[in-house]
VOBA-272656 format. One record per residue: residue in one letter; x, y, z of N, C-alpha, C in turn. Coordinates in steps of 0.1 Angstrom, whole numbers, plus 2048, in hexadecimal, padded with zeros to 3 digits. Each point is the difference from the previous one (the first is absolute). Layout:
<sites>
AXYZXYZXYZ ...
</sites>
This chain:
<sites>
M5FA15A3C27FE8037F280C8057F9 K8087F77FA80D8047FA7FE8087F4 D7F67FC7F87FD8087F47F2806801 R80080D8057F38068037F78017F4 S8058047F57F88027F47F97F37FC F8087F57FF7FB7F37FC7F67FB80A S80380180D7F77FB80B7F3808800 L80080D7FE7F48087FF7F87FC7F4 R8067FE7F57F87FC7F47F97F3803 E8077F78067FA7F38047F580280A F80280880A7F780380B7F38057FA Y80180B7F87F48077FC7F87F97F4 K8067F77FA7FA7F97F57F37F9805 G7F58057FB7F37FB8037FA80580D K8078088087FB80680C7F580A7FD R7F68008097F580A7FF80480D808 V80280B7F880580C8077F680B7FD L7FC80780A7F880C7FF80880D803 V8008097F680880D8027F680B7FF T80080880B7F880D7FF80980B7FB G7F98097F980880B7FA8097FC7F5 H7FB7F77F88087FA7F58018097F4 T7F880A7FF8008087F480A80C801 G80680280B80A80A80280E7FD7FA F80980980280E7FE7FA8067F4806 K8027FF80D8067F58067F87F37FF G7F38028007F77F47FE8017FA7F3 S8028087F58027FB7F380D7F87FF W80B80480680C7F88007FE7F3808 M7F880180B7FD7F48077F87F67F8 M7F68057F87F87F77F88087F97F5 R8088087F98097FA7F68097F5805 T80580280C8097F78077F87F3803 L7F48018067F87F58047FC7F87F3 I7FC8077F67FC7F97F380C7F87FB L80C80680080C7F97FB8037F3809 M7FC80180D8037F48087F57F6800 G7F58037F97F57F67FE7F67FF80B A7FF80B8087F680080B7F28027FA Q7F67FC8087F28037FD7FD80D807 V7FF80B7F880080D8067F28077FF T7FC80580B7F480980080480D805 G7FC80B7F980380D8047F3808803 Y80080780B7F580880480480E802 S7FA8097F880480E8007F68097F9 L80280D8037F980A7F78078017F3 D7FB8087F78078027F380E805803 A8087FF7F680E80580180080E804 P80980480980080D80680680B7F7 T8067FC7F580680A7F77FC7FE7F2 D80280A7F87FE8007F180B8077FA P8097F97F98007F27FC8017F780C S7FD7F37FD8007F680B8097F57FC L80A7FC8098087F57FE7F87F3800 F7F67FF8087F77F48007FB7FD7F2 E7FB80B7F97FB7FE7F380B7FC7F6 M80B80780180C7FE7F78057F2801 A8007FA80D8067F48037F87F37FC D7F48027FA7F87F57FC7FE7F580B I7FB80580B7FE7F880C7F27FA801 K7F68087FC7F27FC8037FC7F27FB D8057FD7F47FC7F37FA8077F4806 H80A8028088077F58067FD7FD80F I7F78088057FC7FE80E7F1801802 C7FB7FE80C7F280380380080E805 H7FB8097F880080E8037F3804806 L80080480D7F480480780180F803 K7F68087FB80080E8047F880280D G8068078097FA80380D807809808 D7F980680A80680A8098047F980D I80C8028058057F980C7F880480C R7F980B7FF7F880580B7F27F9801 D7FD7F87F67F37F97FF8027F2804 L7FC7FE80D8037F28067F87F57F9 E7F38037FD7F87F57FA8067FC7F2 S80480A7F88067FD7F380D7F9802 L80880380980C7FA8037FE7F1804 K7F67FE8087FD7F28057FC7F77F3 K7F98067F77FD7F97F480C7FC7F8 A80A80980080C7FD7F98087F5807 F80080080D8077F58077F87F37FD D7F38008007F87F47FE8037FA7F2 K8028097F68037FC7F380E7FB7FE A80A80780680E7FC7FE8047F4809 K7FA7FF80C8057F680980F800802 P80680B80380E8028008077F880B E80C7FB7FC80A7FB80A80980B806 I80280A7F780A80B8037F980D7FD V80180A8087FB80D7FE80B80A801 I8018087F580A80C8007F780C800 H80080880B7F880C80180880C7FC M7FD8057F480880C7FB7F780C7FE A7F37FE8007F780C7FE80280B80A A80180C7FB80380B8097FE80D7F8 Q7FF80B80880280E7FB80E803804 P8098007F680F80080380780D7FF I7F980B7FE80780D7FD7FF80980C V80B80580580080980C7F880D7FD R8028067F57F980D7FD7F17FD7FE T7FD7F57FA7F17FD7FF7FA7FE80D S8087FB80A7FA7FE80D7FC80D807 Y80780B7FD7FD80D8057F38057FA E7FE7FD7F37F58047F87F37F8804 E8027F38027F57F78038037F780C P80080680C8047F880C7F67F5803 V7F38037FF7F67F68038017F47F7 Y8018027F38017F57F780D7F8803 T80B80780380C7FA8037FF7F680C Y7FA80580B7FE7F880C7F67F47FD E7F58037F97F77F67FD8067F47F8 T8088047F68077F67F880B7F9807 N80980780680C7FA8067FD7F980E V7F78058077FD7FA80D7F47F67FF M7F48057FC7F57F77FF8027F57F5 G8078047F68037F67F58087F4806 T8098038098087F58067F77F880A V7F78078077F77F98097F77F77F7 N7FB8047F57F87F87F88077F47FA V80C8027FC8087F47FB8027F680B L80480480B8037F780B7F37F9805 E7F58088007F37FA8047FC7F57F6 C8038027F37FD7F67F68097F3802 V80D8038038097F58037FB7F880C R7FB80780A7FC7FA80C7F47F67FD Q7F88037F67F57F87FD8027F67F5 C80D8007FB8037F77F580B7F6804 S7FC7F48028097F680680B7FB7F7 C7FF8037F380A7FB7F780D809800 V7FF80C80580C80980080A7FC80A R80D7FE7FB80B7FC80980B80A802 S80080A7F780B80A8007FB80D7FB V80280B8087FC80E7FD80C809801 V8028097F680980A8017F980E7FE N80180880A7FB80E7FF80B8097FC V7FF8077F580A8097FB7FE80E806 T80A8058087FF80D80580B8097FA T8088078098098097FA80B80480B D80B8057FB80A8058097FC80C809 K7F58067FB7FB80C8077F87FD80D V7FE7F38047F97FD80B80780480D Y80D80280080780380C7FF80F804 K80080280D80180E80580D8067FB N7FF80A7F880D8047F980780A809 N80C7FC80480880980980B8077F7 E8007FE7F380A8067F780E7FC804 W8027F480680D7FC8048077F87F4 E80D7FE8028087FB7F58017F17FF W7FC7F980A8007F18007F27FB7FC G8007F37FC7F47FA7FA7F67FC80B Y7F48027FD7F57FB8097FF7F1800 R7FE7FB80C7FF7F18027F17FD802 E7FC7F47FE7F37FB8017FA80380E S80980080A7FB80280E7FF80F804 D8048097F77FF80F8037F1804800 V7FE80C8067F38058027FA8047F3 L7F37FC7FF7F88047F47FB80E802 G7FD8077F57FA80E8017FA8047F3 G80380C7FB7FA8057F47FB80E801 Y8088097FA7FC80F8017F48027F7 D8017FC7F47F58037F67F67F4800 P7F48037FA7F67F68008047F27F9 Y8088017F68047F37F98087F880A S80B8068058097F98097F87FB80D S7F88098057F87FC80C7F77F47FD S7F98017F47F77F57FD8077F37FE K80C8007FB8087F47FE8057FA80D S80380980A8037FC80D7F47F9807 C7F48067FE7F47FA8057FE7F27F9 S8037FF7F47FF7F37F98097F5806 E80C8048048097F88087F97FB80D L7FB8098077FA7FD80D7F47F77FF V7F88037F57F47F77FD8057F27FE T80A7FE7F88067F37FC8057F980D D8078078088057FA80D7F47FC809 S7F68088017F57FD8087F87F37FB Y7FE8007F37F97F47FA8087F3802 R80D8027FE8097F48018007FB80E N80080980A8007FB80E7F37FB805 S7F58077FA7F37FC8057FA7F47F9 F8037FE7F47F97F67F88087F57F9 F80E8037FF8087F77F880C7FA807 G7FF7FF80D80B7FA8088017F27FC Q80C7FA8038037F27FC7F67F6806 D7FA80480C7F77F78067F28027FB K7FE80A7F77F28037FB7FE7FB7F1 R80A8037F87FF7FC7F280D8007F9 S8017F87F580D7FF7F980080B7F5 C80380C80480180B7F680B80A804 A80A8027F880B8098047FD80E7F9 I80280A8087FD80E7FC80C809802 S8058077F680B8098017FD80D7FA T80880A80480080D7F980E8027FB V8018077F480D8047FA80080F7FE R80B80680580280E7FF80B8037F6 A7FC8057F48098027F580380E7FE G80D8037FC80480D7FC7FA8047F2 N80480C7FB7FB8057F38047F67F5 V7F67FD7F78037F77F58008087F3 I8087FC7F78018067F38007F57F5 G7FB8037F58007F67F57F88047F4 G8007F97F57F98047F47F17FF802 G7F980A7FB7F17FF8007FA80780C D8088088077FA80880B7FC80D7FB F7F28038007FB80C7FA7FA80980B A8037FD80D7FA80780B80580F800 R7F880880680480E80280880180D D80880B80180880380C80A7F4804 R8057FA7F680B7F780280B8047F6 I80D80080580A8067F88037FA7F3 I8017F27FF8037FA7F47F58027F5 P7F47FE8047F58037F680080E7FC D80380980980280F7FC80B8017F6 C80B7F980280B8017F77FC7FB7F2 I7FA7F57FF7FB7FA7F47F78097F8 R7F68068077F68087FA80780D7FA A80A80580880680C7FC8097FE7F3 V8087F58008087FE7F47F87FD7F4 L7F57F98027F87FC7F47F880C7FB D7FE80A8087FA80D7FC80A80B7FD N80D7FC80080B80A7FD7FF80B80A R7FE7FD80C80080A80B80B7FE80A Q80480A8078097FE80B7F97FA80B I8077F78077FB7F880B7FF80A80C I7F58008077FE80880C8027F880C V8098048098037F980C7FC80980C R7F67FB8087FB80980B80980080C N8057F48048087FE80C80D7F87FD P8098077FA80C7F97FB8097FA80B H7FE80580C8097FB80B7F97F5809 S7F37FD7FD7FA7F58078077F37FD I8017F880A8087F37FF7F67F4800 R8017F77F77F77F57FF8077F37FC P7FB7F58058067F37FC7F97FB7F3 Y8078007F57FB7FD7F38037F17FC Q7F77F97FA8027F27FD7F77FC7F3 F8067F77F87F87FB7F57F47F9804 V7F58027F97F37FB8047FF7F1803 M8097F97F98007F18028067FC80E E8078098068067FC80D7F57FE80A P7F780A8037F57FD8097F67F57FB V7FD8017F37F77F67FB8057F2803 Y80C7FD7FD8067F38028017FD80F A80280A8098017FE80E7F27FC805 Y7F58077FB7F37FC8057FD7F17FD L8037FC7F47FE7F37FB8087F6808 Y80D8048038097F78077FB7FE80E L7FC80B8077FC7FF80E7F37F8800 A7F68027F77F47F98008027F17FE A80A7FC7F88037F27FE8067FA80C R80A8078068077FB80C7F77FE80C Q7F780A8037F87FF80B7F47F67FE Y7FD7FE7F37F67F67FD8047F2806 E80D7FD7FF8057F380580580180E D80280C80580580280E7FA80C806 M7F67FE8087F980C806808808809 T80B7FA80680880880980780B7FA L8018017F280680A7F97F880D7FF E7F37FF8047F780C7FE80580B809 G7FC80C7FC80480C80880180C7F7 S80880A80380280C7F880E8007FB Y8028047F380D8017FA80280C7F8 N80C80680080480B7F88067FA7F3 V7FD8077F58077FD7F380480D7FA G80D8017FF80680D7FA80E7FE7FB P80580A7FA80D7FF7F980C80180A D80C7FD7FA80C80280880380F801 D80980380980380E8038048087F3 N8067FA7F68048067F47F58057F8 D7F47FB8027F48037F87F6809808 I80580680B7F880980880580E7FB L7F88067F880580C7F87F680C802 T80680C7FE7F780C7FF7F98007F3 T7F58078007F88017F48088067F5 G80880A8038098067F680A7F67FB D8067F78088097F77FB7FA7F67F6 I7F47FB8047FA7F67F77FC8067F3 T7FC80D8007FD8077F480C8027F8 D80B80380680D8017F88037F37F9 M7FF7F58088027F37FA7F77FD7F4 F7F38048017F77FD7F58048097F4 C80380C8028038097F580D7FB7F9 H80A7FC80880C7FB7FA7FD7F47F7 K7F97F68057FD7F47F87F78037F4 W7F68098027F88037F58078077F5 N8098098038088087F680A7F77F9 M8047F58068097F77F97F97F97F4 I7F28008007F97F97F57F980B7F8 Y7F98098077F980B7F980780D803 S7F980A80480680D8037F6809807 G80480B8067F780A8047FB7FF80E A8047F68087FC7FE80E807809809 S7F980980780680880B7F580380A W80480680B7F680380A80380D807 Q7F680580680180D8087F97FE80E N8068078097FB80080E7F580A801 V7F37FB8027F58098017FA7FD80E S80680480A7FB7FC80E7F2807802 D7F77F88057F38058037FD80080F K7F58068047FC80080E7F47F6802 G8027F47FA7F57F68018007FA80E P7F77F78027FE7FA80D80C7F8804 H8017FE80E80C7FA8068027F27FA E80D7FD7FD8047F27FC80D7FE807 A8037F380480C7FD80780C8047F8 G80A80480780D8047F98097F57FE F8007F680A80A7F67FF7F97F2805 L8027F67F87FA7F380380A7F57FC K8037F780A8097F57FE7FB7F4808 L8017F47FA7FC7F480780C7F7803 D7FF7F980B8097F68047FA7F37FB T8067F97F67FA7F47FA8077F3805 S80780180B8077F48057F77F4804 K7F48038047F77F58057FC7F77F4 I7FC8067F57FC7F77F580C7F87FA R80C80780180C7F97FB8047F5809 Q7FF80280D8057F680A7F67F5803 K7F38048007F67F68047FB7F87F4 L8008067F47FB7F97F480B7FE7F6 G80C80580280B7FE7F77FD8077F3 Y7F980B8007FC8087F480C8097FC K8038007F380A8087FB7FC8097F4 R80480C8007FD8097F58077FC7F3 R7FA8047F58067FC7F380380C7F7 T7FB80C80380380B7F780480C808 N80380B7F980380D8067F980B7F8 V80180C8047F980B7FA8048027F1 S80D7FE7FE8058027F27FA7F57F7 D7FF7F48057F97F57F87F28047FD A7F980580B7F28047FF7FE80B7F5 L80880A8007FF80A7F68027FB7F2 D80A7F77FF8027FA7F27F47F97FB R7F97F980A7F47F97FC7F48097FD I7FF80B8077F680A7FD8028067F3 I80C8047FC8038067F37FD7F67F5 E8047F38037FD7F57F67F17FF7FE F7F880080B7F27FF7FF7FA80C7F8 T80580C8037FC80D7F98037FF7F1 K80B7FB7FD8047FF7F27F67F77F8 V7FC7F48077F67F87FA7F38077FE L7FC80880A7F480880080180A7F5 I80B8077FE80180A7F57FF7F97F3 D8067F47FE8007F97F47F47F87FD K7F680180A7F37F97FF8037F17FF G8097FB8088047F28007F77F8809 D8057F48037F97F680880280280F I7F880780780180380E8007F3809 P7F67F77FD8007F380880D7F87FF S8067FF7F480C7F97FE80C807807 C80080D80080A8088078007FD80F M7F48018057FE7FD80F8057F2803 D7FB7F67F88047F280380F7FE7FF E8068067F780F7FF7FE80780680D Q7FB80B80580680680C7FD7F880C I7F47FA8017FD7F780B8097F4800 K8017F97F48087F47FF80F803803 E80580C7FB80E80480380280280F F7F680680680180280F8007F3807 M7F87F67FC7FE7F480880B7F67FD D8078017F580A7F67FC80E803805 
</sites>
């Protein structure tokens, strides 16, 4: 694939794609991308998890088959598969917040573990599916707080319920792939993708640093940073979204490419929370003013201090290349926020950023 963006547009045009968790932040960017590429898209999800909601702002519902349902409800999910008859499944539905997992551990495990079981069980009973990507997280690894990146072959773990549940989702996927989807059993490729922290316009989730920054500056408040020394791999939301679609397309045509893949930024974009907040404030103050932050360390539940991924596998095996950096991502976030402040056209803003990324 010499021109990835062109080839993916051609590949997805007319393809039947089912996306779980499509009403969330990352799911909304996924849906706008698939709509632009001309796919026949079905989304299965609960209502948008935040208010305001990017899903509502992005004018997605009228351009897809929108099915409301709980990923924990197997019978409802089966009906969605029967209706969509998908060729490709992107499983994004999850409870994605570490702190919420401490507050609601049972719900977190039900959603992230049994939700994955239900998706794969539906795939097992649906002969039209040829490619599945299960979206997990960089937090699936047993975190040793070391300075080098985790590789796909490293030990899985998870201190908190969120990280543990996503590790379980990885194990479920591997078990289903080995038990029911081997090359001698059926022609369906199944992969997992472990992505680092994503940032982009329209993220209204709590307990994420960039949404916290946006809320603070719009309310004329100082930004509160709980753990300024925590180190995370930050990337523009379209990086993993595009990687999911790219992998799904490649393994659709070549099952031997299935497996587990890391998607994360280069070393230059592995930053402390304090550093990325500094970058945001600097960029915001170049256009507006008043952005600043203070360190208000709390004694909240345990979270990993250092996370880094080795992304050589997806680069070497699939020829995948990154297209943006953190500075680019922050520029796009501020551009999106300006459109939001001015009550402008959010769908057009998203489409322009997606096209710019793909071209």
